[in-house]
Structures are given as structure tokens and as C-alpha cells.
PDB file of N, CA, C and O in Angstrom:
ATOM      1  N   MET A   1      82.551 131.224-181.722  1.00  0.00           N
ATOM      2  CA  MET A   1      81.870 129.368-180.910  1.00  0.00           C
ATOM      3  C   MET A   1      81.620 130.321-179.962  1.00  0.00           C
ATOM      4  O   MET A   1      81.347 129.580-179.017  1.00  0.00           O
ATOM      5  N   GLY A   2      81.473 131.897-179.361  1.00  0.00           N
ATOM      6  CA  GLY A   2      81.246 132.106-178.395  1.00  0.00           C
ATOM      7  C   GLY A   2      79.745 131.819-178.752  1.00  0.00           C
ATOM      8  O   GLY A   2      78.962 131.325-177.941  1.00  0.00           O
ATOM      9  N   PHE A   3      79.337 132.246-180.312  1.00  0.00           N
ATOM     10  CA  PHE A   3      77.442 132.245-180.501  1.00  0.00           C
ATOM     11  C   PHE A   3      76.565 131.350-180.350  1.00  0.00           C
ATOM     12  O   PHE A   3      75.382 131.463-180.030  1.00  0.00           O
ATOM     13  N   ALA A   4      77.629 129.778-180.769  1.00  0.00           N
ATOM     14  CA  ALA A   4      77.294 128.553-180.545  1.00  0.00           C
ATOM     15  C   ALA A   4      76.566 128.439-179.236  1.00  0.00           C
ATOM     16  O   ALA A   4      75.376 128.145-179.127  1.00  0.00           O
ATOM     17  N   ILE A   5      77.565 128.752-178.054  1.00  0.00           N
ATOM     18  CA  ILE A   5      77.341 128.122-176.871  1.00  0.00           C
ATOM     19  C   ILE A   5      76.092 129.093-175.823  1.00  0.00           C
ATOM     20  O   ILE A   5      75.504 129.007-174.745  1.00  0.00           O
ATOM     21  N   ALA A   6      76.231 130.099-177.138  1.00  0.00           N
ATOM     22  CA  ALA A   6      74.197 130.943-176.711  1.00  0.00           C
ATOM     23  C   ALA A   6      73.374 130.528-177.719  1.00  0.00           C
ATOM     24  O   ALA A   6      72.242 130.852-178.079  1.00  0.00           O
ATOM     25  N   TRP A   7      74.009 129.915-178.012  1.00  0.00           N
ATOM     26  CA  TRP A   7      72.890 128.903-179.109  1.00  0.00           C
ATOM     27  C   TRP A   7      72.188 128.276-178.222  1.00  0.00           C
ATOM     28  O   TRP A   7      71.257 128.756-177.575  1.00  0.00           O
ATOM     29  N   PHE A   8      72.660 127.055-178.155  1.00  0.00           N
ATOM     30  CA  PHE A   8      72.809 125.859-176.716  1.00  0.00           C
ATOM     31  C   PHE A   8      72.042 125.959-176.032  1.00  0.00           C
ATOM     32  O   PHE A   8      70.957 125.383-175.950  1.00  0.00           O
ATOM     33  N   VAL A   9      72.749 127.118-175.118  1.00  0.00           N
ATOM     34  CA  VAL A   9      72.080 127.941-173.733  1.00  0.00           C
ATOM     35  C   VAL A   9      70.706 127.688-174.122  1.00  0.00           C
ATOM     36  O   VAL A   9      70.041 126.660-173.996  1.00  0.00           O
ATOM     37  N   LEU A  10      70.378 128.909-174.660  1.00  0.00           N
ATOM     38  CA  LEU A  10      69.285 129.187-175.267  1.00  0.00           C
ATOM     39  C   LEU A  10      68.647 128.475-175.192  1.00  0.00           C
ATOM     40  O   LEU A  10      67.938 128.337-174.195  1.00  0.00           O
ATOM     41  N   LEU A  11      68.602 127.478-176.509  1.00  0.00           N
ATOM     42  CA  LEU A  11      68.311 125.998-176.999  1.00  0.00           C
ATOM     43  C   LEU A  11      67.258 124.983-175.055  1.00  0.00           C
ATOM     44  O   LEU A  11      66.170 124.523-174.709  1.00  0.00           O
ATOM     45  N   ALA A  12      68.510 125.204-174.576  1.00  0.00           N
ATOM     46  CA  ALA A  12      68.004 124.058-173.359  1.00  0.00           C
ATOM     47  C   ALA A  12      67.128 124.931-172.384  1.00  0.00           C
ATOM     48  O   ALA A  12      66.299 124.390-171.654  1.00  0.00           O
ATOM     49  N   GLY A  13      67.375 126.616-172.387  1.00  0.00           N
ATOM     50  CA  GLY A  13      66.090 127.281-171.848  1.00  0.00           C
ATOM     51  C   GLY A  13      65.011 126.740-172.160  1.00  0.00           C
ATOM     52  O   GLY A  13      64.543 126.149-171.187  1.00  0.00           O
ATOM     53  N   VAL A  14      64.519 126.677-172.873  1.00  0.00           N
ATOM     54  CA  VAL A  14      63.731 126.439-174.002  1.00  0.00           C
ATOM     55  C   VAL A  14      63.153 125.735-173.912  1.00  0.00           C
ATOM     56  O   VAL A  14      61.981 125.977-173.625  1.00  0.00           O
ATOM     57  N   PHE A  15      63.525 124.616-174.067  1.00  0.00           N
ATOM     58  CA  PHE A  15      63.658 123.362-173.636  1.00  0.00           C
ATOM     59  C   PHE A  15      62.852 122.818-172.611  1.00  0.00           C
ATOM     60  O   PHE A  15      61.889 122.061-172.485  1.00  0.00           O
ATOM     61  N   PHE A  16      63.698 123.567-171.860  1.00  0.00           N
ATOM     62  CA  PHE A  16      63.485 123.417-170.025  1.00  0.00           C
ATOM     63  C   PHE A  16      62.363 123.980-169.985  1.00  0.00           C
ATOM     64  O   PHE A  16      61.465 123.151-169.833  1.00  0.00           O
ATOM     65  N   TRP A  17      61.820 125.581-170.091  1.00  0.00           N
ATOM     66  CA  TRP A  17      61.045 126.597-170.030  1.00  0.00           C
ATOM     67  C   TRP A  17      59.825 125.086-170.620  1.00  0.00           C
ATOM     68  O   TRP A  17      59.470 124.304-169.738  1.00  0.00           O
ATOM     69  N   PHE A  18      59.525 124.949-171.487  1.00  0.00           N
ATOM     70  CA  PHE A  18      57.764 124.449-172.625  1.00  0.00           C
ATOM     71  C   PHE A  18      58.042 123.153-172.233  1.00  0.00           C
ATOM     72  O   PHE A  18      56.859 122.814-172.252  1.00  0.00           O
ATOM     73  N   ILE A  19      58.701 121.990-171.841  1.00  0.00           N
ATOM     74  CA  ILE A  19      59.411 120.746-171.769  1.00  0.00           C
ATOM     75  C   ILE A  19      59.212 120.437-170.505  1.00  0.00           C
ATOM     76  O   ILE A  19      58.013 120.229-170.314  1.00  0.00           O
ATOM     77  N   VAL A  20      59.885 120.306-169.508  1.00  0.00           N
ATOM     78  CA  VAL A  20      60.032 120.370-168.539  1.00  0.00           C
ATOM     79  C   VAL A  20      59.296 120.565-167.443  1.00  0.00           C
ATOM     80  O   VAL A  20      58.718 119.739-166.737  1.00  0.00           O
ATOM     81  N   ARG A  21      59.393 122.192-167.326  1.00  0.00           N
ATOM     82  CA  ARG A  21      58.109 123.050-166.056  1.00  0.00           C
ATOM     83  C   ARG A  21      56.904 122.352-165.961  1.00  0.00           C
ATOM     84  O   ARG A  21      56.592 121.833-164.889  1.00  0.00           O
ATOM     85  N   PRO A  22      55.878 122.239-167.369  1.00  0.00           N
ATOM     86  CA  PRO A  22      54.940 120.776-167.259  1.00  0.00           C
ATOM     87  C   PRO A  22      54.984 119.699-167.295  1.00  0.00           C
ATOM     88  O   PRO A  22      54.072 118.970-167.685  1.00  0.00           O
ATOM     89  N   GLN A  23      55.518 119.528-167.097  1.00  0.00           N
ATOM     90  CA  GLN A  23      55.859 117.466-166.618  1.00  0.00           C
ATOM     91  C   GLN A  23      55.274 118.226-165.048  1.00  0.00           C
ATOM     92  O   GLN A  23      54.205 118.337-164.447  1.00  0.00           O
ATOM     93  N   ARG A  24      56.855 118.677-164.848  1.00  0.00           N
ATOM     94  CA  ARG A  24      56.813 118.963-163.359  1.00  0.00           C
ATOM     95  C   ARG A  24      55.139 119.290-162.283  1.00  0.00           C
ATOM     96  O   ARG A  24      54.656 119.063-161.173  1.00  0.00           O
ATOM     97  N   ARG A  25      54.948 119.706-163.105  1.00  0.00           N
ATOM     98  CA  ARG A  25      53.533 120.459-162.924  1.00  0.00           C
ATOM     99  C   ARG A  25      52.034 118.992-162.973  1.00  0.00           C
ATOM    100  O   ARG A  25      50.876 118.876-162.573  1.00  0.00           O
ATOM    101  N   ARG A  26      52.614 118.525-163.400  1.00  0.00           N
ATOM    102  CA  ARG A  26      51.619 117.031-163.822  1.00  0.00           C
ATOM    103  C   ARG A  26      51.917 116.599-162.362  1.00  0.00           C
ATOM    104  O   ARG A  26      51.253 116.490-161.330  1.00  0.00           O
ATOM    105  N   VAL A  27      53.153 116.409-162.713  1.00  0.00           N
ATOM    106  CA  VAL A  27      53.795 114.958-161.521  1.00  0.00           C
ATOM    107  C   VAL A  27      53.346 115.834-160.393  1.00  0.00           C
ATOM    108  O   VAL A  27      52.246 115.314-160.211  1.00  0.00           O
ATOM    109  N   ALA A  28      53.423 116.893-159.416  1.00  0.00           N
ATOM    110  CA  ALA A  28      53.943 117.561-158.717  1.00  0.00           C
ATOM    111  C   ALA A  28      51.583 117.138-158.880  1.00  0.00           C
ATOM    112  O   ALA A  28      51.200 115.984-158.682  1.00  0.00           O
ATOM    113  N   ALA A  29      50.620 118.177-159.198  1.00  0.00           N
ATOM    114  CA  ALA A  29      49.702 117.992-159.656  1.00  0.00           C
ATOM    115  C   ALA A  29      49.155 116.356-159.037  1.00  0.00           C
ATOM    116  O   ALA A  29      48.376 116.406-158.086  1.00  0.00           O
ATOM    117  N   HIS A  30      49.425 115.401-159.393  1.00  0.00           N
ATOM    118  CA  HIS A  30      48.808 114.452-159.696  1.00  0.00           C
ATOM    119  C   HIS A  30      49.331 112.690-158.952  1.00  0.00           C
ATOM    120  O   HIS A  30      49.034 111.513-159.158  1.00  0.00           O
ATOM    121  N   ARG A  31      50.648 113.809-157.631  1.00  0.00           N
ATOM    122  CA  ARG A  31      51.229 113.091-156.532  1.00  0.00           C
ATOM    123  C   ARG A  31      49.658 113.624-155.674  1.00  0.00           C
ATOM    124  O   ARG A  31      48.855 112.812-155.216  1.00  0.00           O
ATOM    125  N   ALA A  32      49.501 114.999-155.611  1.00  0.00           N
ATOM    126  CA  ALA A  32      48.585 115.941-154.745  1.00  0.00           C
ATOM    127  C   ALA A  32      47.339 115.234-154.227  1.00  0.00           C
ATOM    128  O   ALA A  32      46.891 114.936-153.120  1.00  0.00           O
ATOM    129  N   PHE A  33      46.880 115.057-155.816  1.00  0.00           N
ATOM    130  CA  PHE A  33      45.060 114.532-156.623  1.00  0.00           C
ATOM    131  C   PHE A  33      45.422 113.300-155.706  1.00  0.00           C
ATOM    132  O   PHE A  33      44.942 113.109-154.589  1.00  0.00           O
ATOM    133  N   VAL A  34      46.230 112.589-156.268  1.00  0.00           N
ATOM    134  CA  VAL A  34      46.593 110.901-155.079  1.00  0.00           C
ATOM    135  C   VAL A  34      46.347 110.800-153.209  1.00  0.00           C
ATOM    136  O   VAL A  34      45.608 110.134-152.483  1.00  0.00           O
ATOM    137  N   ALA A  35      47.392 111.833-152.986  1.00  0.00           N
ATOM    138  CA  ALA A  35      47.737 111.452-152.234  1.00  0.00           C
ATOM    139  C   ALA A  35      46.064 112.893-151.367  1.00  0.00           C
ATOM    140  O   ALA A  35      46.273 113.419-150.274  1.00  0.00           O
ATOM    141  N   ALA A  36      44.962 113.131-152.006  1.00  0.00           N
ATOM    142  CA  ALA A  36      43.966 113.644-151.258  1.00  0.00           C
ATOM    143  C   ALA A  36      42.609 112.931-151.596  1.00  0.00           C
ATOM    144  O   ALA A  36      41.530 113.484-151.381  1.00  0.00           O
ATOM    145  N   LEU A  37      42.776 111.005-152.424  1.00  0.00           N
ATOM    146  CA  LEU A  37      41.931 110.338-152.457  1.00  0.00           C
ATOM    147  C   LEU A  37      41.709 109.911-151.077  1.00  0.00           C
ATOM    148  O   LEU A  37      42.448 109.874-150.094  1.00  0.00           O
ATOM    149  N   ALA A  38      39.994 109.470-151.356  1.00  0.00           N
ATOM    150  CA  ALA A  38      39.192 108.976-149.544  1.00  0.00           C
ATOM    151  C   ALA A  38      38.305 107.883-150.017  1.00  0.00           C
ATOM    152  O   ALA A  38      37.832 107.506-151.090  1.00  0.00           O
ATOM    153  N   VAL A  39      38.293 107.717-149.430  1.00  0.00           N
ATOM    154  CA  VAL A  39      36.935 106.530-148.858  1.00  0.00           C
ATOM    155  C   VAL A  39      36.067 106.984-149.799  1.00  0.00           C
ATOM    156  O   VAL A  39      35.677 108.112-149.498  1.00  0.00           O
ATOM    157  N   GLY A  40      35.561 106.541-150.901  1.00  0.00           N
ATOM    158  CA  GLY A  40      33.575 106.532-151.206  1.00  0.00           C
ATOM    159  C   GLY A  40      33.848 107.659-152.929  1.00  0.00           C
ATOM    160  O   GLY A  40      32.979 108.085-153.690  1.00  0.00           O
ATOM    161  N   ASP A  41      35.339 107.816-153.006  1.00  0.00           N
ATOM    162  CA  ASP A  41      35.228 109.010-153.838  1.00  0.00           C
ATOM    163  C   ASP A  41      35.887 107.595-155.310  1.00  0.00           C
ATOM    164  O   ASP A  41      36.824 106.832-155.076  1.00  0.00           O
ATOM    165  N   GLU A  42      35.092 107.602-156.700  1.00  0.00           N
ATOM    166  CA  GLU A  42      34.413 107.664-157.664  1.00  0.00           C
ATOM    167  C   GLU A  42      35.571 108.305-158.353  1.00  0.00           C
ATOM    168  O   GLU A  42      35.719 109.523-158.451  1.00  0.00           O
ATOM    169  N   VAL A  43      36.605 107.145-158.953  1.00  0.00           N
ATOM    170  CA  VAL A  43      37.471 108.162-159.756  1.00  0.00           C
ATOM    171  C   VAL A  43      37.029 106.578-160.740  1.00  0.00           C
ATOM    172  O   VAL A  43      36.094 105.785-160.629  1.00  0.00           O
ATOM    173  N   VAL A  44      38.425 106.665-161.849  1.00  0.00           N
ATOM    174  CA  VAL A  44      38.784 106.443-163.186  1.00  0.00           C
ATOM    175  C   VAL A  44      40.513 105.568-163.404  1.00  0.00           C
ATOM    176  O   VAL A  44      41.479 106.330-163.361  1.00  0.00           O
ATOM    177  N   THR A  45      40.731 104.436-163.565  1.00  0.00           N
ATOM    178  CA  THR A  45      42.243 104.040-163.136  1.00  0.00           C
ATOM    179  C   THR A  45      42.659 104.799-164.853  1.00  0.00           C
ATOM    180  O   THR A  45      41.879 105.232-165.702  1.00  0.00           O
ATOM    181  N   SER A  46      43.855 104.735-164.869  1.00  0.00           N
ATOM    182  CA  SER A  46      44.520 104.442-166.150  1.00  0.00           C
ATOM    183  C   SER A  46      44.305 103.953-166.677  1.00  0.00           C
ATOM    184  O   SER A  46      45.135 104.198-167.553  1.00  0.00           O
ATOM    185  N   GLY A  47      43.392 102.825-167.241  1.00  0.00           N
ATOM    186  CA  GLY A  47      43.731 101.304-167.797  1.00  0.00           C
ATOM    187  C   GLY A  47      41.609 101.543-168.684  1.00  0.00           C
ATOM    188  O   GLY A  47      41.028 101.099-169.674  1.00  0.00           O
ATOM    189  N   GLY A  48      41.208 102.598-167.366  1.00  0.00           N
ATOM    190  CA  GLY A  48      39.624 103.381-168.051  1.00  0.00           C
ATOM    191  C   GLY A  48      39.017 102.554-166.859  1.00  0.00           C
ATOM    192  O   GLY A  48      38.626 103.442-166.102  1.00  0.00           O
ATOM    193  N   VAL A  49      38.802 101.678-166.432  1.00  0.00           N
ATOM    194  CA  VAL A  49      38.335 100.965-164.806  1.00  0.00           C
ATOM    195  C   VAL A  49      37.299 102.160-164.467  1.00  0.00           C
ATOM    196  O   VAL A  49      37.711 103.151-165.069  1.00  0.00           O
ATOM    197  N   TYR A  50      36.354 102.408-163.890  1.00  0.00           N
ATOM    198  CA  TYR A  50      35.832 102.799-163.047  1.00  0.00           C
ATOM    199  C   TYR A  50      35.053 102.091-161.807  1.00  0.00           C
ATOM    200  O   TYR A  50      34.292 101.140-161.987  1.00  0.00           O
ATOM    201  N   GLY A  51      35.411 102.832-160.127  1.00  0.00           N
ATOM    202  CA  GLY A  51      34.937 102.313-159.225  1.00  0.00           C
ATOM    203  C   GLY A  51      34.907 103.344-157.748  1.00  0.00           C
ATOM    204  O   GLY A  51      34.862 104.522-157.391  1.00  0.00           O
ATOM    205  N   THR A  52      34.942 102.533-157.447  1.00  0.00           N
ATOM    206  CA  THR A  52      34.362 103.479-155.399  1.00  0.00           C
ATOM    207  C   THR A  52      35.943 102.532-155.190  1.00  0.00           C
ATOM    208  O   THR A  52      36.333 101.373-155.334  1.00  0.00           O
ATOM    209  N   VAL A  53      36.613 104.160-154.675  1.00  0.00           N
ATOM    210  CA  VAL A  53      37.496 103.609-153.111  1.00  0.00           C
ATOM    211  C   VAL A  53      36.831 102.907-152.143  1.00  0.00           C
ATOM    212  O   VAL A  53      35.718 103.208-151.713  1.00  0.00           O
ATOM    213  N   ARG A  54      37.426 102.071-151.829  1.00  0.00           N
ATOM    214  CA  ARG A  54      36.747 101.902-150.479  1.00  0.00           C
ATOM    215  C   ARG A  54      37.437 100.980-149.256  1.00  0.00           C
ATOM    216  O   ARG A  54      36.949 100.497-148.235  1.00  0.00           O
ATOM    217  N   ALA A  55      38.788 100.953-149.818  1.00  0.00           N
ATOM    218  CA  ALA A  55      40.386 101.163-148.120  1.00  0.00           C
ATOM    219  C   ALA A  55      41.603 101.529-149.478  1.00  0.00           C
ATOM    220  O   ALA A  55      41.808 101.017-150.578  1.00  0.00           O
ATOM    221  N   LEU A  56      42.212 102.654-148.727  1.00  0.00           N
ATOM    222  CA  LEU A  56      43.213 102.395-148.733  1.00  0.00           C
ATOM    223  C   LEU A  56      44.278 103.016-148.286  1.00  0.00           C
ATOM    224  O   LEU A  56      44.157 104.034-147.605  1.00  0.00           O
ATOM    225  N   ASP A  57      46.455 102.074-148.858  1.00  0.00           N
ATOM    226  CA  ASP A  57      46.603 102.033-147.990  1.00  0.00           C
ATOM    227  C   ASP A  57      48.167 103.392-148.321  1.00  0.00           C
ATOM    228  O   ASP A  57      48.153 104.594-148.589  1.00  0.00           O
ATOM    229  N   GLU A  58      49.181 102.495-148.140  1.00  0.00           N
ATOM    230  CA  GLU A  58      51.010 103.240-148.308  1.00  0.00           C
ATOM    231  C   GLU A  58      50.857 102.682-150.160  1.00  0.00           C
ATOM    232  O   GLU A  58      51.659 103.273-150.883  1.00  0.00           O
ATOM    233  N   THR A  59      50.262 102.018-150.634  1.00  0.00           N
ATOM    234  CA  THR A  59      51.250 102.233-151.780  1.00  0.00           C
ATOM    235  C   THR A  59      49.687 100.880-153.132  1.00  0.00           C
ATOM    236  O   THR A  59      49.866 100.032-154.006  1.00  0.00           O
ATOM    237  N   SER A  60      48.429 101.493-152.474  1.00  0.00           N
ATOM    238  CA  SER A  60      47.483 100.050-153.188  1.00  0.00           C
ATOM    239  C   SER A  60      46.406 101.157-153.021  1.00  0.00           C
ATOM    240  O   SER A  60      46.274 102.094-152.234  1.00  0.00           O
ATOM    241  N   ILE A  61      45.852 100.789-153.829  1.00  0.00           N
ATOM    242  CA  ILE A  61      43.378 101.642-152.787  1.00  0.00           C
ATOM    243  C   ILE A  61      42.250 100.349-153.869  1.00  0.00           C
ATOM    244  O   ILE A  61      41.679 100.137-154.939  1.00  0.00           O
ATOM    245  N   ASP A  62      42.366 100.175-153.395  1.00  0.00           N
ATOM    246  CA  ASP A  62      40.732  99.252-153.143  1.00  0.00           C
ATOM    247  C   ASP A  62      39.777  99.380-153.601  1.00  0.00           C
ATOM    248  O   ASP A  62      39.021 100.168-153.033  1.00  0.00           O
ATOM    249  N   LEU A  63      39.058  98.382-155.427  1.00  0.00           N
ATOM    250  CA  LEU A  63      38.455  99.560-155.888  1.00  0.00           C
ATOM    251  C   LEU A  63      37.150  99.148-156.077  1.00  0.00           C
ATOM    252  O   LEU A  63      37.198  98.199-156.859  1.00  0.00           O
ATOM    253  N   GLU A  64      35.755  99.430-155.686  1.00  0.00           N
ATOM    254  CA  GLU A  64      34.283  98.391-155.817  1.00  0.00           C
ATOM    255  C   GLU A  64      34.482  98.772-157.627  1.00  0.00           C
ATOM    256  O   GLU A  64      34.952  99.826-158.058  1.00  0.00           O
ATOM    257  N   VAL A  65      34.067  97.797-158.332  1.00  0.00           N
ATOM    258  CA  VAL A  65      34.239  97.619-159.767  1.00  0.00           C
ATOM    259  C   VAL A  65      32.763  97.821-159.929  1.00  0.00           C
ATOM    260  O   VAL A  65      31.994  98.694-160.331  1.00  0.00           O
ATOM    261  N   ALA A  66      32.725  96.664-159.454  1.00  0.00           N
ATOM    262  CA  ALA A  66      30.747  96.488-159.553  1.00  0.00           C
ATOM    263  C   ALA A  66      30.636  95.518-157.823  1.00  0.00           C
ATOM    264  O   ALA A  66      31.584  94.968-157.262  1.00  0.00           O
ATOM    265  N   PRO A  67      29.284  95.577-157.362  1.00  0.00           N
ATOM    266  CA  PRO A  67      28.423  94.976-156.348  1.00  0.00           C
ATOM    267  C   PRO A  67      29.327  93.830-155.701  1.00  0.00           C
ATOM    268  O   PRO A  67      29.398  92.696-156.176  1.00  0.00           O
ATOM    269  N   SER A  68      30.238  94.404-154.178  1.00  0.00           N
ATOM    270  CA  SER A  68      31.325  92.921-153.598  1.00  0.00           C
ATOM    271  C   SER A  68      32.106  92.491-154.406  1.00  0.00           C
ATOM    272  O   SER A  68      32.548  91.361-154.202  1.00  0.00           O
ATOM    273  N   VAL A  69      32.629  93.380-155.825  1.00  0.00           N
ATOM    274  CA  VAL A  69      33.874  93.055-156.726  1.00  0.00           C
ATOM    275  C   VAL A  69      35.225  93.963-156.015  1.00  0.00           C
ATOM    276  O   VAL A  69      35.763  94.406-157.030  1.00  0.00           O
ATOM    277  N   VAL A  70      35.542  94.157-155.557  1.00  0.00           N
ATOM    278  CA  VAL A  70      36.697  94.650-154.834  1.00  0.00           C
ATOM    279  C   VAL A  70      37.487  94.674-155.904  1.00  0.00           C
ATOM    280  O   VAL A  70      37.381  93.513-156.299  1.00  0.00           O
ATOM    281  N   ILE A  71      38.520  95.450-156.957  1.00  0.00           N
ATOM    282  CA  ILE A  71      40.582  94.922-156.628  1.00  0.00           C
ATOM    283  C   ILE A  71      40.779  95.504-155.997  1.00  0.00           C
ATOM    284  O   ILE A  71      40.192  95.886-154.984  1.00  0.00           O
ATOM    285  N   LYS A  72      42.210  95.858-156.708  1.00  0.00           N
ATOM    286  CA  LYS A  72      43.733  96.455-155.861  1.00  0.00           C
ATOM    287  C   LYS A  72      43.822  97.361-156.580  1.00  0.00           C
ATOM    288  O   LYS A  72      43.358  96.909-157.627  1.00  0.00           O
ATOM    289  N   VAL A  73      44.243  98.854-156.849  1.00  0.00           N
ATOM    290  CA  VAL A  73      45.306  98.827-158.077  1.00  0.00           C
ATOM    291  C   VAL A  73      46.635  99.449-157.352  1.00  0.00           C
ATOM    292  O   VAL A  73      46.914  99.737-156.188  1.00  0.00           O
ATOM    293  N   ALA A  74      47.209  99.505-158.402  1.00  0.00           N
ATOM    294  CA  ALA A  74      48.422 100.879-157.589  1.00  0.00           C
ATOM    295  C   ALA A  74      48.006 102.334-157.398  1.00  0.00           C
ATOM    296  O   ALA A  74      47.353 102.704-158.373  1.00  0.00           O
ATOM    297  N   ARG A  75      48.142 103.179-156.582  1.00  0.00           N
ATOM    298  CA  ARG A  75      47.633 104.230-156.057  1.00  0.00           C
ATOM    299  C   ARG A  75      47.992 104.965-157.753  1.00  0.00           C
ATOM    300  O   ARG A  75      47.003 105.267-158.421  1.00  0.00           O
ATOM    301  N   GLY A  76      49.017 105.147-158.196  1.00  0.00           N
ATOM    302  CA  GLY A  76      49.482 106.051-159.497  1.00  0.00           C
ATOM    303  C   GLY A  76      48.602 106.110-160.489  1.00  0.00           C
ATOM    304  O   GLY A  76      48.228 107.025-161.224  1.00  0.00           O
ATOM    305  N   ALA A  77      48.092 103.985-160.302  1.00  0.00           N
ATOM    306  CA  ALA A  77      46.742 103.571-161.492  1.00  0.00           C
ATOM    307  C   ALA A  77      45.902 104.919-161.525  1.00  0.00           C
ATOM    308  O   ALA A  77      45.436 105.323-162.590  1.00  0.00           O
ATOM    309  N   ILE A  78      45.689 105.722-160.125  1.00  0.00           N
ATOM    310  CA  ILE A  78      44.092 106.380-160.069  1.00  0.00           C
ATOM    311  C   ILE A  78      44.410 107.353-161.429  1.00  0.00           C
ATOM    312  O   ILE A  78      45.616 107.277-161.666  1.00  0.00           O
ATOM    313  N   VAL A  79      43.876 108.039-162.175  1.00  0.00           N
ATOM    314  CA  VAL A  79      44.667 108.693-162.863  1.00  0.00           C
ATOM    315  C   VAL A  79      43.309 110.278-162.301  1.00  0.00           C
ATOM    316  O   VAL A  79      43.750 111.348-161.881  1.00  0.00           O
ATOM    317  N   GLN A  80      41.323 109.921-162.496  1.00  0.00           N
ATOM    318  CA  GLN A  80      41.341 111.363-162.332  1.00  0.00           C
ATOM    319  C   GLN A  80      39.620 110.674-161.388  1.00  0.00           C
ATOM    320  O   GLN A  80      39.118 109.574-161.158  1.00  0.00           O
ATOM    321  N   ARG A  81      39.358 111.813-161.182  1.00  0.00           N
ATOM    322  CA  ARG A  81      37.686 111.685-160.278  1.00  0.00           C
ATOM    323  C   ARG A  81      36.758 111.206-161.474  1.00  0.00           C
ATOM    324  O   ARG A  81      36.939 111.436-162.669  1.00  0.00           O
ATOM    325  N   ALA A  82      35.867 110.587-160.968  1.00  0.00           N
ATOM    326  CA  ALA A  82      34.820 110.272-162.213  1.00  0.00           C
ATOM    327  C   ALA A  82      33.390 111.157-162.215  1.00  0.00           C
ATOM    328  O   ALA A  82      32.730 111.461-161.221  1.00  0.00           O
ATOM    329  N   GLY A  83      33.139 111.439-163.434  1.00  0.00           N
ATOM    330  CA  GLY A  83      32.125 112.573-162.978  1.00  0.00           C
ATOM    331  C   GLY A  83      30.633 111.408-163.224  1.00  0.00           C
ATOM    332  O   GLY A  83      30.688 110.274-162.748  1.00  0.00           O
ATOM    333  N   ALA A  84      29.398 111.880-163.997  1.00  0.00           N
ATOM    334  CA  ALA A  84      28.899 110.396-164.511  1.00  0.00           C
ATOM    335  C   ALA A  84      29.070 109.815-164.624  1.00  0.00           C
ATOM    336  O   ALA A  84      29.286 109.942-165.829  1.00  0.00           O
ATOM    337  N   ILE A  85      29.318 108.650-164.384  1.00  0.00           N
ATOM    338  CA  ILE A  85      29.075 107.644-165.481  1.00  0.00           C
ATOM    339  C   ILE A  85      27.940 107.183-166.427  1.00  0.00           C
ATOM    340  O   ILE A  85      26.943 106.474-166.289  1.00  0.00           O
ATOM    341  N   PRO A  86      28.368 107.716-167.208  1.00  0.00           N
ATOM    342  CA  PRO A  86      27.049 107.438-168.610  1.00  0.00           C
ATOM    343  C   PRO A  86      27.132 105.687-168.982  1.00  0.00           C
ATOM    344  O   PRO A  86      28.045 104.875-169.136  1.00  0.00           O
ATOM    345  N   THR A  87      25.836 105.656-169.014  1.00  0.00           N
ATOM    346  CA  THR A  87      25.592 104.273-169.530  1.00  0.00           C
ATOM    347  C   THR A  87      25.286 103.910-170.920  1.00  0.00           C
ATOM    348  O   THR A  87      25.070 104.937-171.564  1.00  0.00           O
ATOM    349  N   ALA A  88      25.155 102.545-171.834  1.00  0.00           N
ATOM    350  CA  ALA A  88      25.561 102.488-172.901  1.00  0.00           C
ATOM    351  C   ALA A  88      24.302 103.560-173.723  1.00  0.00           C
ATOM    352  O   ALA A  88      24.563 104.048-174.822  1.00  0.00           O
ATOM    353  N   GLY A  89      23.005 103.817-173.052  1.00  0.00           N
ATOM    354  CA  GLY A  89      22.306 104.696-174.118  1.00  0.00           C
ATOM    355  C   GLY A  89      22.819 106.360-174.010  1.00  0.00           C
ATOM    356  O   GLY A  89      23.075 107.179-174.893  1.00  0.00           O
ATOM    357  N   GLU A  90      22.837 106.437-172.725  1.00  0.00           N
ATOM    358  CA  GLU A  90      23.292 108.269-173.008  1.00  0.00           C
ATOM    359  C   GLU A  90      25.006 108.106-173.810  1.00  0.00           C
ATOM    360  O   GLU A  90      25.526 109.131-174.251  1.00  0.00           O
ATOM    361  N   ALA A  91      25.371 107.437-173.864  1.00  0.00           N
ATOM    362  CA  ALA A  91      27.306 106.994-174.522  1.00  0.00           C
ATOM    363  C   ALA A  91      26.715 107.794-175.732  1.00  0.00           C
ATOM    364  O   ALA A  91      27.035 108.979-175.631  1.00  0.00           O
ATOM    365  N   GLY A  92      25.783 107.479-177.101  1.00  0.00           N
ATOM    366  CA  GLY A  92      25.233 108.138-177.826  1.00  0.00           C
ATOM    367  C   GLY A  92      25.447 106.802-178.608  1.00  0.00           C
ATOM    368  O   GLY A  92      24.779 106.574-179.616  1.00  0.00           O
ATOM    369  N   ASP A  93      26.182 106.107-178.242  1.00  0.00           N
ATOM    370  CA  ASP A  93      26.105 104.474-178.835  1.00  0.00           C
ATOM    371  C   ASP A  93      24.767 104.184-179.828  1.00  0.00           C
ATOM    372  O   ASP A  93      23.930 103.306-179.616  1.00  0.00           O
ATOM    373  N   ASP A  94      24.766 105.117-180.947  1.00  0.00           N
ATOM    374  CA  ASP A  94      23.832 104.499-182.300  1.00  0.00           C
ATOM    375  C   ASP A  94      23.992 103.473-183.026  1.00  0.00           C
ATOM    376  O   ASP A  94      23.199 103.231-183.936  1.00  0.00           O
TER     377      ASP A  94
END
């Protein structure tokens, strides 16, 4: 009986170490990233939309996706800063 409890505790510890801790770190890093966004940053949304931040408020971001085309997205939908956005010729679409 004692062995079964020890095995369960060990399994729970391993689960926490390999699953829960890394997820918490990713969430904390994403929150810090979103909090550090500024007007003019080029970003990518979770839906794959590239754009430039034009305005920020507590819950949303105004994102310019084309000249004079601004959409409002949730802050949490921003997943990363955009590098150089490849054009059709650079993307390797042959």
C-alpha cells in the first residue's frame, strides 16, 4: 500500500515537472511579451495575420494590416513579433 502511494506521488511530481512548469513559463512569457508591445511593432496574430500595432488599450490592439486598413484584435491573439514578411517570390512557392 505504501509503495502505491509513493508511486502515485512520484508520478504526480513528474507530471508537474514536465507538463505544468513549462506551460506556466510559456504563459508568463506571453503575458510579458503582450504587456511590452508598443505602437509601431510589427506582429503576427494567432490566425496568421501580419500587421503593425497602431493603438493599444487594456483588452485590444488596433492592427494595421494594409495601408489604411485597421482591425481590432484581442491582446491575447498576438503571438509573436514579425520578422521580415516574405513576399510571394521569396516564400519559395514554385
